[in-house]
Every structure is written in C-alpha cells, then in structure tokens.
N, CA, C and O atoms as a MOPAC input file, in Angstrom:
PM7 MOZYME 1SCF
protein

 N    119.82400 1    98.64300 1    55.78800 1
 C    120.10400 1    97.44800 1    56.53600 1
 C    121.80500 1    97.59300 1    56.08600 1
 O    122.24300 1    97.74600 1    54.94600 1
 N    122.58300 1    97.49000 1    57.37700 1
 C    123.88000 1    97.37500 1    57.08600 1
 C    124.88000 1    96.23600 1    56.80100 1
 O    126.02200 1    96.20400 1    56.34100 1
 N    123.90400 1    95.20200 1    57.30600 1
 C    124.42800 1    94.01700 1    57.05700 1
 C    123.81300 1    93.24600 1    55.99000 1
 O    122.59200 1    93.25900 1    55.83100 1
 N    124.85000 1    92.36200 1    55.01600 1
 C    123.93500 1    91.63300 1    54.05800 1
 C    122.91700 1    91.33300 1    54.12900 1
 O    122.57300 1    91.18500 1    55.30200 1
 N    121.95900 1    91.08900 1    53.22800 1
 C    120.48300 1    90.80400 1    53.53100 1
 C    120.60600 1    89.24600 1    53.21400 1
 O    121.25700 1    88.81300 1    52.26400 1
 N    119.84000 1    88.38200 1    54.20400 1
 C    119.67900 1    86.86100 1    53.95900 1
 C    118.47300 1    86.66200 1    54.20200 1
 O    118.01600 1    86.66400 1    55.34500 1
 N    117.81300 1    86.46800 1    53.17700 1
 C    115.94600 1    86.14200 1    53.60800 1
 C    115.89400 1    84.53000 1    53.34200 1
 O    116.52700 1    83.79200 1    52.58700 1
 N    114.84000 1    84.31300 1    54.31300 1
 C    114.44100 1    82.93600 1    54.53100 1
 C    112.90000 1    82.98700 1    54.53700 1
 O    112.24100 1    83.56600 1    55.40100 1
 N    112.33400 1    82.23100 1    53.34300 1
 C    110.71200 1    81.86600 1    53.35600 1
 C    110.47800 1    80.65500 1    53.75300 1
 O    111.13700 1    79.70900 1    53.32200 1
 N    109.55300 1    80.52400 1    54.58900 1
 C    109.11800 1    79.29600 1    55.11400 1
 C    107.79800 1    78.88500 1    54.60400 1
 O    106.93800 1    79.59600 1    55.12300 1
 N    107.28700 1    78.00000 1    53.77400 1
 C    106.35600 1    77.94000 1    52.98700 1
 C    105.67100 1    76.88600 1    52.30900 1
 O    106.22000 1    76.58500 1    51.24900 1
 N    104.49300 1    76.13100 1    52.62700 1
 C    104.14700 1    75.03600 1    52.15600 1
 C    103.20700 1    74.87500 1    50.80000 1
 O    102.64200 1    73.85200 1    50.41400 1
 N    103.21000 1    76.27700 1    50.15500 1
 C    102.31300 1    76.56600 1    49.03400 1
 C    103.04600 1    76.77600 1    47.83100 1
 O    103.65400 1    77.81000 1    47.55600 1
 N    102.97100 1    75.83000 1    47.17800 1
 C    103.99000 1    75.99800 1    45.81800 1
 C    103.88100 1    77.52500 1    45.09800 1
 O    104.87900 1    78.18200 1    44.80600 1
 N    102.61400 1    77.93200 1    44.88400 1
 C    102.17100 1    79.04500 1    44.07900 1
 C    102.95300 1    80.17700 1    44.74100 1
 O    103.58700 1    80.91000 1    43.98200 1
 N    102.99700 1    80.43000 1    46.10300 1
 C    103.16900 1    81.35100 1    46.99600 1
 C    104.80200 1    81.45000 1    46.97000 1
 O    105.35400 1    82.54900 1    47.03700 1
 N    105.37200 1    80.50100 1    46.89200 1
 C    107.02400 1    80.07800 1    46.76700 1
 C    107.42000 1    80.67300 1    45.57500 1
 O    108.36000 1    81.46700 1    45.53700 1
 N    106.59800 1    80.25900 1    44.33400 1
 C    107.05200 1    80.81900 1    42.94700 1
 C    106.97200 1    82.25200 1    43.20100 1
 O    108.04500 1    82.83800 1    43.05600 1
 N    105.95200 1    82.98100 1    43.55000 1
 C    105.82200 1    84.37600 1    43.52900 1
 C    106.87000 1    84.96200 1    44.15400 1
 O    107.52900 1    85.75800 1    43.48600 1
 N    107.24100 1    84.71700 1    45.49500 1
 C    108.03000 1    85.08100 1    46.15600 1
 C    109.63500 1    85.28100 1    45.78800 1
 O    110.38000 1    86.23100 1    46.03000 1
 N    109.90300 1    83.92800 1    45.06100 1
 C    111.17700 1    83.49700 1    44.49400 1
 C    111.35500 1    84.55500 1    43.15700 1
 O    112.44100 1    85.03200 1    42.82800 1
 N    110.17500 1    84.79700 1    42.51900 1
 C    110.39300 1    85.66000 1    41.28900 1
 C    110.68800 1    87.15100 1    41.65000 1
 O    111.56100 1    87.82200 1    41.10000 1
 N    109.75000 1    87.64400 1    42.76500 1
 C    109.71300 1    89.09200 1    43.18700 1
 C    110.99700 1    89.31900 1    44.01300 1
 O    111.47600 1    90.45200 1    43.94600 1
 N    111.54700 1    88.51400 1    44.68900 1
 C    112.87500 1    88.78400 1    45.52900 1
 C    114.24900 1    88.62600 1    44.78000 1
 O    115.16700 1    89.44000 1    44.67600 1
 N    114.10600 1    87.08300 1    44.18500 1
 C    115.56100 1    86.89000 1    43.36100 1
 C    115.40000 1    87.58300 1    42.01800 1
 O    116.33500 1    88.33000 1    41.72900 1
 N    114.53800 1    87.50200 1    41.25100 1
 C    114.48800 1    88.12000 1    39.93000 1
 C    114.23700 1    89.58400 1    39.79600 1
 O    114.90600 1    90.38000 1    39.13700 1
 N    113.33100 1    89.79000 1    40.41000 1
 C    113.01600 1    91.40900 1    40.26600 1
 C    113.65500 1    92.48800 1    40.97000 1
 O    113.94800 1    93.56900 1    40.45900 1
 N    113.92000 1    92.04900 1    42.52500 1
 C    114.58900 1    92.74600 1    43.48400 1
 C    116.12500 1    92.40200 1    43.78400 1
 O    116.86900 1    92.96200 1    44.58900 1
 N    116.41100 1    91.30000 1    42.89800 1
 C    117.82700 1    90.82700 1    42.86600 1
 C    118.17400 1    90.67400 1    44.42900 1
 O    119.17600 1    91.29900 1    44.77400 1
 N    117.51100 1    89.94700 1    45.42700 1
 C    117.78600 1    89.82200 1    46.78200 1
 C    118.05200 1    88.01800 1    47.03700 1
 O    117.59800 1    87.16000 1    46.28000 1
 N    118.82200 1    87.76100 1    48.18100 1
 C    119.26900 1    86.27400 1    47.96400 1
 C    118.08700 1    85.67200 1    48.76700 1
 O    117.57700 1    86.15900 1    49.77600 1
 N    117.80700 1    84.73100 1    48.24700 1
 C    116.52600 1    84.04800 1    49.00000 1
 C    116.56700 1    82.55200 1    49.34400 1
 O    116.72300 1    81.77000 1    48.40600 1
 N    116.44800 1    82.08900 1    50.54700 1
 C    116.24600 1    80.52800 1    50.77000 1
 C    114.82400 1    80.26000 1    51.06300 1
 O    114.06800 1    80.91500 1    51.78000 1
 N    114.60100 1    79.25100 1    50.42700 1
 C    113.12200 1    78.79400 1    50.70300 1
 C    113.09000 1    77.33400 1    51.27100 1
 O    113.82100 1    76.46100 1    50.80400 1
 N    112.35900 1    77.14300 1    52.12800 1
 C    112.10600 1    75.93300 1    53.08000 1
 C    110.67400 1    75.53100 1    52.71000 1
 O    109.82800 1    76.39800 1    52.92800 1
 N    110.20500 1    74.24000 1    52.13000 1
 C    108.87800 1    74.00500 1    51.69200 1
 C    107.88600 1    73.53200 1    52.74900 1
 O    106.68400 1    73.37500 1    52.53900 1
 N    108.60400 1    73.28900 1    54.07700 1
 C    107.75400 1    73.27700 1    55.15200 1
 C    108.40700 1    73.44800 1    56.49400 1
 O    109.51600 1    73.98100 1    56.44900 1
 N    107.97900 1    73.12600 1    57.61300 1
 C    108.46300 1    73.76200 1    58.87200 1
 C    109.21700 1    72.32100 1    59.70900 1
 O    109.65800 1    72.31300 1    60.85800 1
 N    109.19600 1    71.38500 1    58.91200 1
 C    109.75900 1    70.16700 1    59.60500 1
 C    111.17300 1    70.40400 1    59.57200 1
 O    111.79200 1    70.83900 1    58.60100 1
 N    111.77000 1    70.01300 1    60.98000 1
 C    113.34200 1    69.99000 1    61.16600 1
 C    113.61800 1    71.43900 1    61.12700 1
 O    114.74200 1    71.70400 1    60.70100 1
 N    112.77500 1    72.59400 1    61.51100 1
 C    113.03800 1    73.83300 1    61.18400 1
 C    114.45900 1    74.21000 1    61.37000 1
 O    115.27200 1    74.52500 1    60.50100 1
 N    114.64000 1    74.11100 1    62.83600 1
 C    115.68000 1    74.67000 1    63.56600 1
 C    117.13500 1    73.85500 1    62.91700 1
 O    118.23200 1    74.34900 1    62.65600 1
 N    116.76900 1    72.76800 1    62.81500 1
 C    118.01100 1    71.70200 1    62.14800 1
 C    118.26800 1    72.61200 1    60.89800 1
 O    119.44100 1    72.93100 1    60.70200 1
 N    117.34100 1    73.05500 1    60.05400 1
 C    117.36100 1    73.07700 1    58.62000 1
 C    118.29700 1    74.48200 1    58.57700 1
 O    119.23600 1    74.71000 1    57.81400 1
 N    117.77300 1    75.31200 1    59.58400 1
 C    118.30100 1    76.76100 1    59.77200 1
 C    119.83500 1    76.57600 1    60.01700 1
 O    120.69200 1    77.09600 1    59.30300 1
 N    120.06900 1    75.85900 1    60.99600 1
 C    121.36400 1    75.63200 1    61.34600 1
 C    122.31100 1    75.14600 1    60.13800 1
 O    123.49600 1    75.47500 1    60.17500 1
 N    121.92500 1    74.53500 1    59.29000 1
 C    122.82300 1    73.99400 1    57.98800 1
 C    122.95500 1    75.10200 1    57.31500 1
 O    123.99500 1    75.10700 1    56.65500 1
 N    122.24200 1    76.16100 1    57.20200 1
 C    122.48300 1    77.40300 1    56.14000 1
 C    123.77300 1    77.87000 1    56.44800 1
 O    124.24100 1    77.84100 1    57.58600 1
 N    124.39600 1    78.33000 1    55.38900 1
 C    125.73400 1    78.91700 1    55.24600 1
 C    125.61500 1    80.34100 1    56.01400 1
 O    126.54200 1    80.77600 1    56.69700 1
 N    124.47600 1    80.97600 1    55.84800 1
 C    124.49200 1    82.34300 1    56.52100 1
 C    123.13400 1    82.54500 1    57.24300 1
 O    122.08400 1    82.10500 1    56.77600 1
 N    123.19400 1    83.08100 1    58.14500 1
 C    122.00400 1    82.93000 1    59.17400 1
 C    120.97400 1    84.05500 1    58.44600 1
 O    121.43300 1    85.11500 1    58.02000 1
 N    119.89000 1    83.80600 1    58.36900 1
 C    118.88600 1    84.77900 1    57.93100 1
 C    118.82000 1    85.85500 1    58.73100 1
 O    119.06400 1    85.71900 1    59.93000 1
 N    118.41600 1    87.33500 1    58.09600 1
 C    118.21900 1    88.43700 1    59.04900 1
 C    116.81900 1    88.93000 1    58.46200 1
 O    116.47400 1    90.04600 1    58.85100 1
 N    115.91300 1    88.23200 1    57.53700 1
 C    114.70000 1    88.63000 1    57.27600 1
 C    114.06000 1    87.03900 1    57.08200 1
 O    114.36100 1    86.26200 1    56.17600 1
 N    113.13100 1    86.80300 1    58.15300 1
 C    112.38200 1    85.69500 1    57.88100 1
 C    110.85700 1    85.91800 1    57.71600 1
 O    110.09000 1    86.41900 1    58.53800 1
 N    110.55700 1    85.39500 1    56.36700 1
 C    108.99800 1    85.25400 1    56.36700 1
 C    108.40800 1    83.87800 1    56.68600 1
 O    108.93500 1    82.86700 1    56.22100 1
 N    107.45400 1    83.82500 1    57.37600 1
 C    106.93200 1    82.60000 1    57.96100 1
 C    105.22900 1    82.60200 1    57.46400 1
 O    104.48200 1    83.51700 1    57.80800 1
 N    104.73200 1    81.36600 1    56.56000 1
 C    103.48200 1    81.12000 1    56.45200 1
 C    103.00300 1    80.88500 1    57.82600 1
 O    103.64400 1    80.32900 1    58.71900 1
 N    101.62600 1    81.43900 1    57.91500 1
 C    101.05200 1    81.13100 1    59.37200 1
 C    100.32700 1    79.44600 1    59.24000 1
 O    100.45300 1    78.69600 1    60.20700 1
 N     99.75300 1    79.07300 1    58.26800 1
 C     98.95100 1    78.10100 1    58.27900 1
 C     99.72800 1    76.79200 1    57.64000 1
 O     99.40800 1    76.25300 1    56.58000 1
 N    100.80300 1    76.39400 1    58.49400 1
 C    101.48000 1    75.28200 1    57.59000 1
 C    102.03700 1    74.27000 1    58.52600 1
 O    102.13700 1    74.49200 1    59.73200 1
 N    102.40300 1    73.14300 1    57.95300 1
 C    102.97200 1    71.87600 1    58.67800 1
 C    104.11900 1    71.61000 1    58.57000 1
 O    104.79400 1    72.03500 1    57.63300 1
 N    104.67700 1    70.69800 1    59.69500 1
 C    104.03200 1    70.45200 1    60.87500 1
 C    103.94900 1    71.42400 1    62.03300 1
 O    103.41600 1    71.18600 1    63.11700 1
 N    104.42000 1    72.31700 1    61.74200 1
 C    104.62700 1    73.75400 1    62.72900 1
 C    103.98400 1    74.70600 1    62.17600 1
 O    104.30100 1    75.12500 1    61.06300 1
 N    102.97300 1    75.19700 1    62.87900 1
 C    102.35000 1    76.47300 1    62.28000 1
 C    103.29800 1    77.81800 1    62.32000 1
 O    104.25100 1    77.76500 1    63.09800 1
 N    103.17700 1    78.62800 1    61.79900 1
 C    104.07000 1    80.22600 1    61.86900 1
 C    103.98200 1    80.74700 1    63.45500 1
 O    104.80100 1    81.58100 1    63.83900 1
 N    103.31600 1    80.40800 1    64.04900 1
 C    103.38500 1    80.81300 1    65.76600 1
 C    104.47400 1    79.95500 1    66.49500 1
 O    105.28800 1    80.39500 1    67.30600 1
 N    104.35200 1    78.63800 1    66.06700 1
 C    105.04500 1    77.73400 1    66.65400 1
 C    106.50800 1    78.11100 1    66.26300 1
 O    107.40500 1    78.35400 1    67.07000 1
 N    106.60800 1    78.12500 1    64.95700 1
 C    108.10900 1    78.45500 1    64.40800 1
 C    108.60600 1    79.57200 1    64.95900 1
 O    109.78400 1    79.57300 1    65.31500 1
 N    107.79300 1    80.72200 1    65.12600 1
 C    108.14200 1    81.82900 1    65.69400 1
 C    108.57500 1    81.73900 1    67.17200 1
 O    109.31300 1    82.52800 1    67.76300 1
 N    108.01500 1    80.69800 1    67.63100 1
 C    108.35400 1    80.63900 1    69.31900 1
 C    109.83900 1    80.02200 1    69.50000 1
 O    110.62800 1    80.24300 1    70.41800 1
 N    110.00600 1    79.15200 1    68.32300 1
 C    111.10700 1    78.08500 1    68.36700 1
 C    112.39100 1    79.44200 1    67.92600 1
 O    113.42400 1    79.52500 1    68.59100 1
 N    112.17500 1    80.18400 1    67.01800 1
 C    113.12300 1    81.21600 1    66.66700 1
 C    113.77900 1    81.92400 1    67.81300 1
 O    114.94400 1    81.87300 1    68.20900 1
 N    112.45300 1    82.78300 1    68.36900 1
 C    112.87500 1    83.56800 1    69.19500 1
 C    113.46500 1    83.10400 1    70.86800 1
 O    113.90000 1    83.83800 1    71.75500 1
 N    113.25800 1    81.51300 1    70.84900 1
 C    113.78600 1    81.18400 1    71.91900 1
 C    115.40600 1    80.84400 1    71.76100 1
 O    116.16700 1    80.39800 1    72.61900 1
 N    115.71200 1    81.24200 1    70.22600 1
 C    117.23400 1    80.80900 1    70.11900 1
 C    117.90100 1    82.28000 1    69.94700 1
 O    117.56600 1    83.06300 1    69.05800 1
 N    118.74300 1    82.50200 1    70.77900 1
 C    119.26100 1    84.16100 1    71.04900 1
 C    119.90800 1    84.77400 1    69.90100 1
 O    120.18900 1    85.96900 1    69.99200 1
 N    120.29300 1    83.90700 1    68.43800 1
 C    120.53900 1    84.26800 1    67.42800 1
 C    119.17700 1    85.26200 1    66.76800 1
 O    119.38400 1    86.22800 1    66.03300 1
 N    118.05900 1    84.89400 1    67.11000 1
 C    117.12300 1    85.31200 1    66.42600 1
 C    116.08200 1    86.16800 1    67.14500 1
 O    114.93000 1    86.28400 1    66.72500 1
 N    116.56600 1    86.79500 1    68.30800 1
 C    115.84800 1    87.67900 1    69.13200 1
 C    115.55400 1    88.88800 1    68.30700 1
 O    114.40200 1    89.31900 1    68.36500 1
 N    116.37400 1    89.46700 1    67.58900 1
 C    116.15900 1    90.59200 1    67.11000 1
 C    115.76800 1    90.44900 1    65.53500 1
 O    115.11100 1    91.36900 1    65.04700 1
 N    116.12300 1    89.38100 1    64.74200 1
 C    115.50200 1    89.21300 1    63.58600 1
 C    114.26300 1    89.58700 1    63.24000 1
 O    113.29500 1    89.26100 1    63.92700 1
 N    114.15200 1    90.30600 1    62.14400 1
 C    112.87700 1    90.77500 1    61.56900 1
 C    112.23300 1    89.54900 1    61.19300 1
 O    112.77800 1    88.76000 1    60.42100 1
 N    110.84800 1    89.30100 1    61.80900 1
 C    110.35100 1    88.03800 1    61.06800 1
 C    108.75700 1    88.48900 1    60.88500 1
 O    108.10700 1    88.97900 1    61.80900 1
 N    108.24100 1    88.25200 1    59.57800 1
 C    107.04500 1    88.42000 1    58.97700 1
 C    106.17200 1    87.47700 1    58.54700 1
 O    106.54300 1    86.65000 1    57.71400 1
 N    104.72200 1    87.46700 1    59.12000 1
 C    103.93600 1    86.59600 1    58.94700 1
 C    103.44800 1    86.73600 1    57.44800 1
 O    103.51300 1    87.78000 1    56.79900 1
 N    103.00600 1    85.66300 1    57.04700 1
 C    102.63300 1    85.38800 1    55.63600 1
 C    100.92000 1    84.79600 1    55.86300 1
 O    100.76600 1    83.73600 1    56.46800 1
 N     99.88400 1    85.44500 1    55.41600 1
 C     98.59600 1    84.68400 1    55.72200 1
 C     97.65800 1    85.32200 1    54.87700 1
 O     97.82200 1    86.46900 1    54.45900 1
 N     96.58600 1    84.54500 1    54.58900 1
 C     95.35600 1    85.13400 1    53.97500 1
 C     94.36400 1    85.28800 1    54.98600 1
 O     93.31700 1    85.90300 1    54.78300 1
 N     94.70100 1    84.67500 1    56.21400 1
 C     93.64900 1    84.98100 1    57.17700 1
 C     93.90600 1    86.42400 1    58.20800 1
 O     94.45800 1    86.42200 1    59.30800 1
 N     93.39600 1    87.46800 1    57.56700 1
 C     93.83600 1    88.84100 1    58.06200 1
 C     92.42400 1    89.52000 1    58.43900 1
 O     91.86900 1    90.33400 1    57.70100 1
 N     91.97400 1    89.13900 1    59.52900 1
 C     91.00300 1    90.03400 1    60.32700 1
 C     91.89600 1    90.81100 1    61.13700 1
 O     93.07700 1    90.56300 1    61.38000 1
 N     90.99200 1    92.06800 1    61.64500 1
 C     91.84400 1    92.78500 1    62.67300 1
 C     92.32200 1    91.79600 1    63.94900 1
 O     93.49500 1    91.84700 1    64.32000 1
 N     91.42700 1    90.95800 1    64.55600 1
 C     91.95400 1    90.47300 1    65.61700 1
 C     93.03900 1    89.29700 1    65.24200 1
 O     93.65800 1    88.66600 1    66.09900 1
 N     93.16300 1    89.11600 1    63.91500 1
 C     94.40100 1    88.13300 1    63.75100 1
 C     95.77100 1    89.10600 1    63.65200 1
 O     96.86800 1    88.77700 1    64.10500 1
 N     95.50700 1    90.24800 1    63.03100 1
 C     96.42900 1    91.13500 1    63.15800 1
 C     97.19800 1    91.45800 1    64.72200 1
 O     98.40500 1    91.43100 1    64.96100 1
 N     96.25300 1    91.71600 1    65.51300 1
 C     96.61900 1    92.05800 1    66.95500 1
 C     97.31600 1    90.84100 1    67.49700 1
 O     98.36500 1    91.00000 1    68.12000 1
 N     96.71100 1    89.37800 1    67.26900 1
 C     97.41600 1    88.42500 1    67.81100 1
 C     98.93200 1    88.17400 1    67.34400 1
 O     99.80300 1    87.87400 1    68.16100 1
 N     99.21600 1    88.33700 1    65.78700 1
 C    100.28100 1    88.49800 1    65.37600 1
 C    101.27500 1    89.21000 1    66.07600 1
 O    102.33200 1    88.72900 1    66.48700 1
 N    100.82700 1    90.57700 1    66.21600 1
 C    101.64000 1    91.61200 1    66.79600 1
 C    102.09500 1    91.21000 1    68.53600 1
 O    103.12100 1    91.53200 1    69.13500 1
 N    100.87200 1    90.37500 1    69.04200 1
 C    101.23300 1    90.17600 1    70.46300 1
 C    102.21200 1    88.89900 1    70.32800 1
 O    103.13600 1    88.80100 1    71.13600 1
 N    102.07100 1    88.11400 1    69.52900 1
 C    102.98300 1    86.89300 1    69.44200 1
 C    104.22100 1    87.08100 1    69.21900 1
 O    105.01100 1    86.15000 1    69.37800 1
 N    104.66500 1    88.40100 1    68.78200 1
 C    105.92000 1    88.85200 1    68.28500 1
 C    106.39800 1    89.06800 1    67.06700 1
 O    107.56500 1    89.42200 1    66.89600 1
 N    105.51600 1    88.87100 1    66.04400 1
 C    106.08900 1    89.00100 1    64.70300 1
 C    106.52400 1    90.58900 1    64.34200 1
 O    105.89600 1    91.49800 1    64.88400 1
 N    107.32400 1    90.80800 1    63.66000 1
 C    107.64400 1    91.92900 1    63.34000 1
 C    106.85900 1    92.88000 1    62.26100 1
 O    107.16700 1    94.05600 1    62.06400 1
 N    105.73900 1    92.15000 1    61.55800 1
 C    105.04900 1    92.40400 1    60.64300 1
 C    104.37300 1    91.50900 1    59.76400 1
 O    104.76700 1    90.34300 1    59.80100 1
 N    103.41500 1    91.79800 1    58.95500 1
 C    102.46400 1    90.95500 1    58.15900 1
 C    102.18400 1    91.38600 1    56.93000 1
 O    101.73600 1    92.51800 1    56.74400 1
 N    102.44900 1    90.41400 1    55.82000 1
 C    101.91100 1    90.60800 1    54.65400 1
 C    101.06000 1    89.76000 1    54.21900 1
 O    101.39500 1    88.58500 1    54.06900 1
 N     99.72700 1    90.21800 1    53.91700 1
 C     98.54100 1    89.28200 1    53.48800 1
 C     98.68300 1    88.87700 1    52.30800 1
 O     99.21300 1    89.52300 1    51.40500 1
 N     98.10500 1    87.49900 1    52.20200 1
 C     98.10200 1    86.99500 1    50.88300 1
 C     96.68300 1    87.27000 1    50.19500 1
 O     95.72500 1    87.72600 1    50.81900 1
 N     96.66200 1    86.96800 1    48.95500 1
 C     97.79200 1    86.69100 1    48.15700 1
 C     98.84200 1    87.80700 1    47.95100 1
 O     98.53300 1    88.98500 1    48.13200 1
 N    100.15000 1    87.41600 1    47.55200 1
 C    101.24200 1    88.22000 1    47.62100 1
 C    100.94100 1    89.71900 1    46.29100 1
 O    101.21400 1    89.53200 1    45.10500 1
 N    100.61300 1    90.50400 1    46.58000 1
 C    100.52500 1    91.52600 1    45.44300 1
 C    101.79600 1    91.94700 1    44.83600 1
 O    102.51300 1    92.74500 1    45.43800 1
 N    102.13100 1    91.47200 1    43.68400 1
 C    103.36400 1    91.73600 1    42.76200 1
 C    103.41900 1    93.36300 1    42.74100 1
 O    104.57100 1    93.79600 1    42.78100 1
 N    102.55900 1    94.18400 1    42.69500 1
 C    102.63300 1    95.41000 1    42.40100 1
 C    102.91100 1    96.14100 1    43.71700 1
 O    103.35300 1    97.28100 1    43.57300 1
 N    102.77500 1    95.79700 1    44.71800 1
 C    102.82500 1    96.28200 1    46.07100 1
 C    104.10500 1    95.65100 1    46.67600 1
 O    104.87600 1    96.36200 1    47.32000 1
 N    104.33000 1    94.44200 1    46.50000 1
 C    105.22000 1    93.75900 1    47.37300 1
 C    106.72900 1    94.64600 1    47.33000 1
 O    107.21800 1    95.02000 1    48.39600 1
 N    107.24800 1    94.87400 1    46.33100 1
 C    108.48000 1    95.37700 1    46.24900 1
 C    108.75200 1    96.87600 1    47.14600 1
 O    109.81100 1    97.28100 1    47.62400 1
 N    107.54900 1    97.44000 1    47.17200 1
 C    107.60200 1    98.58000 1    47.93100 1
 C    107.87400 1    98.14000 1    49.54400 1
 O    108.88300 1    98.42100 1    50.19200 1
 N    106.85000 1    97.47300 1    49.95500 1
 C    106.73500 1    96.52400 1    51.38700 1
 C    107.99200 1    96.23700 1    51.84600 1
 O    108.41300 1    96.51000 1    52.97000 1
 N    108.80000 1    95.48700 1    50.65300 1
 C    110.00800 1    95.06900 1    50.99900 1
 C    111.25900 1    95.87700 1    51.16700 1
 O    112.28500 1    95.48000 1    51.72000 1
 N    111.02800 1    97.25300 1    50.53800 1
 C    111.92800 1    98.12400 1    50.64600 1
 C    111.81800 1    98.81900 1    52.06500 1
 O    112.78000 1    99.36400 1    52.60500 1
 N    110.52200 1    98.74600 1    52.62600 1
 C    110.36700 1    99.29200 1    53.51100 1
 C    110.93400 1    98.44600 1    54.87200 1
 O    111.42200 1    98.95000 1    55.88400 1
 N    110.75200 1    97.21800 1    54.62600 1
 C    111.53500 1    96.10600 1    55.49400 1
 C    113.10300 1    96.36900 1    55.81900 1
 O    113.80600 1    96.52600 1    56.81700 1
 N    113.25100 1    96.32800 1    54.41900 1
 C    114.82500 1    96.52100 1    54.27700 1
 C    115.46000 1    97.65000 1    55.18400 1
 O    116.55800 1    97.40600 1    55.68600 1
 N    114.78900 1    98.99500 1    55.45800 1
 C    115.30800 1   100.06300 1    55.99800 1
 C    114.75600 1    99.66900 1    57.48000 1
 O    115.04100 1   100.59700 1    58.23700 1
 N    114.25800 1    98.91400 1    57.97900 1
 C    113.99000 1    98.42800 1    59.34000 1
 C    112.16700 1    99.16700 1    59.92000 1
 O    111.79200 1    99.37000 1    61.07400 1
 N    111.43100 1    99.39200 1    58.66400 1
 C    110.11100 1    99.79700 1    59.18900 1
 C    109.15000 1    98.79000 1    59.38800 1
 O    109.04600 1    97.86800 1    58.57800 1
 N    108.41700 1    98.87700 1    60.41500 1
 C    107.38700 1    97.72600 1    60.35500 1
 C    106.36600 1    97.90500 1    59.39900 1
 O    105.93100 1    98.98100 1    58.98900 1
 N    105.98300 1    96.65800 1    59.04600 1
 C    104.85100 1    96.71100 1    57.69700 1
 C    103.82200 1    95.60900 1    58.13500 1
 O    103.94100 1    94.38600 1    58.20600 1
 N    102.67400 1    96.52600 1    58.42900 1
 C    101.42300 1    95.39000 1    58.50900 1
 C    100.53100 1    95.68000 1    57.37300 1
 O     99.79300 1    96.65700 1    57.24800 1
 N    100.70400 1    94.68200 1    56.55100 1
 C     99.87000 1    95.29800 1    55.48300 1
 C     98.81000 1    93.86700 1    55.00000 1
 O     99.12300 1    92.67900 1    54.92100 1
 N     97.52200 1    94.52300 1    54.74300 1
 C     96.39800 1    93.78600 1    54.62200 1
 C     95.74200 1    94.10900 1    53.41900 1
 O     94.98300 1    95.07800 1    53.42400 1
 N     95.94100 1    93.33000 1    52.19100 1
 C     95.31300 1    93.68400 1    50.93000 1
 C     93.92100 1    93.91600 1    50.98400 1
 O     93.30700 1    94.22100 1    49.96200 1

C-alpha cells in the first residue's frame, strides 16, 4: 500500500478491541483508531485527523450493525474504494456470500486468532481479498 496506513476498528466487544489493539499497535506497529460502537459513525469519522483506508466492522453491534455502517460508508464518495473487512463470529457459507454481496472486501471470523491474524493483515495491506473463517 503506497499511502500511509490508517486503520479504523468499530467494535462493541471490549475483548475484541483489546485483541486488535494488541495485534495491530503492539505487534504489527500499525496505527489504529477504535470506536466502541456505531453511534454517530459518520460524524465520528469526519472528526478523525486522517481518513482510514482500512476499516474493520463488527457485524453485530449497536445502534447500527455492520451492514448498515457499510452502506453509510459506501454512500460517501471518500469510502467507495476503501478496504472494509467484516468481523463476525457468525460465519456459515451463506453468511460469507451475504457479506460479499453487501460489498465487504473481506471477512475475518471471530474469535480473532493471534497466530493467524498478522499474516491475514499482511495480505490485506498488499491489497489481497481475505475471507478467513477459523
């Protein structure tokens, strides 16, 4: 990725936020912004100093689920080509197809696997689509 990497993670589960923070910031030394829920999502994104170019979205969060947040992001021209990855524990084959149809660029199933995640992230950073179901 030629531009600087700016990652946003929108997640209402405290443990998932801790794991992602540890893996991305401490292990991989990548910049990470975390939103604890999807309330005022577009307003909160507008207040960021730098626009995220990789966004991880929890699918089952409140008040807007990951699909609704994806629609809001894709409706904004700034995020038409942004890499947006779904994060969910509900990963059956029909769920994967639904995520693809919705416009997600990838999926990382939960729980987040600390031994696998860095390799998945490296693939995302070079523009590969990652559809990982543990």
